[in-house]
N, C-alpha and C positions, 0 to 999 in steps of 0.2 A: 526552582520552586514550582513553576507552572507545570513542568513535566511531571513532577511528583503528584501534583493535584490531579492532572489528567489521568495518570496511572491509577490513582486511588478511585477516581470517579468511574473509570473503566471497570475496575474490579467490582465495585459496589453495584454497578449496572448489570453486569453479568450475573452476579449472585442473586440480585433481585429478580431478574427475568427467570432464572432457573427455579427459584422457590415459588414465585407467584404465578408463573405461566405454565408450570408443569411440563417442561420441555423433555422430561424423560431421562436426563442424564443425572448421575449421582453427583452429589456436591463435591466429592473428591475428584471426579473426572473434570467437572467444570472448574474447580479451583485450579487444577493443574494447567488447564488451557489458559485461564485468565492470568496466572502467574507467568506462564511462558510468554504470552503477548506483552505483559508489562515489562518483563526482563528485556525483551527484544527492543522495546521502545526506549528504555533507559540506556541500553548498550549502544543503540544507534543514534541517540541524541536528536530525535525528530519528534514531531507531534503526530497525533492520530486525528482522523476526520471520519465522521459517520457518512452514511449514504446520503441522507438528507442534506447534510452540510456540503457535500461534494456537489450535489445538484444545484444548490444555491450559489456556490462559488462559480460554477460553470455559467450560470445565468448572469452573473456580474461581470464575467470576462477576466482577462489577464491572468489566467492560470494555465499552467502546462500540466496535462495529465499524461502519465506514462504507464502503459501496460507492460508488465515485466514477464509476460507469458510467452511461450514459443509462438512464432509467427504462423506457421502452417497449422499446428494443432489447436490453436486458440484464437489469437488476434484476428486472423483472416476470417474466421467463422463468426465471431462476435466480440465487440469491444465497445467501451464507452465512447459515445460520439465525440470526435475531436482528439481522442487519445493518440499519442505516438507510441510506437512499439520499440522496446529495447529489452532484449532478453537478459535475465539474471538467473543464476542458479538457486536451487533450494538451500543447500548448505551455506553457512557463512563464507563469504568471499573476502578474506582479510587482505589479500594482495590482488591486484588486477590480473585477471587471467582471461585472455581473449578466447581461449577454448571454451570457457563457461559463458561467454557473452555473444555467442554466435559469430565469433571471429572479429567482433568490433573492439576498437581500442578505447582507452580512457579518453583520448583526445576526441574521438567521435561522440562519446557520451557527453563530454563537456560542450561540444559544438551543438548538440541537440538541445541541451539545457539552456544555452545562451549565455550572454555576457552579464546579464542582470542577476547578480547574486542574491537580490532580495525578492525576486519574482516568486510567486507561490508555485510550488511544485508538489504534485500529488502522485504517489506511486501506488499501484494496485496489482493484484494477481488474481488467483481464482477464488479464494475463500480464506477465512480466518487462519486456518492451520498452514496455509501456504506461506512460505517465507521469502519468496522471490522479491516481493515488494519491500521487505525489510532490507535486503541487500541494495536495492536501488536507492532507497531513502538514505541508508547509511553512507553509500558512496557519494551521494549529493552533499551530505553534511561534511564528509571528509574533504571534499573539494571546495568547501567554503560557502556553499549555499546556505542561506539563513532561514528561509521560509519554507521548510520541508515538512511534508505530511505523508502519512501512510493511510490508505483507505483499507483497513483490514478485512472488511467484508467482501471486497473484490467484486468481480463480475457477477458472482452468484447473488450477493446482496443487492446489487444494482438491478438485476433482472427480477428478483423477488419483490422489490419495491414497485415493480411495474413500469420502470423507465425503459425507454427505447434503447436499442443497441444498433451499432453499425456493423457492416461486414465489408470485406474487400471483394469486389466483383471481378 
């Protein structure tokens, strides 16, 4: 029920921003994007978290943030402070495929997530249309983790909010 409520609120928020803020997209285009995100959330059985909520969760601690973007092309240049990197593909990854995860195994993914299945996990990628974070969150849920979130705005929303980013030197 909570996931349905979150999806509905997400759809309403996107529609309101479009209509009242004049973002320039047609309602049909925006509706398609909102429905696509809502369907991914339902299919993946995880929750979503806004940029402000992620900032607050990081301030409280005991959250693992996972950047699902490629290491060289993205994570190395900028990532949310404290985030770990684990590559996931853009298309749905229904079965584990190490060719799609930078050669890393499911066991390596589980080791990074840790033994605490109730720990808050937040997955992000580049921006709302990117679905790498969907795959990461979906796989965490498949492996029995219970407190799984996707930050759909990704690094783009994080930077637009004016928050600092880290880089690998």
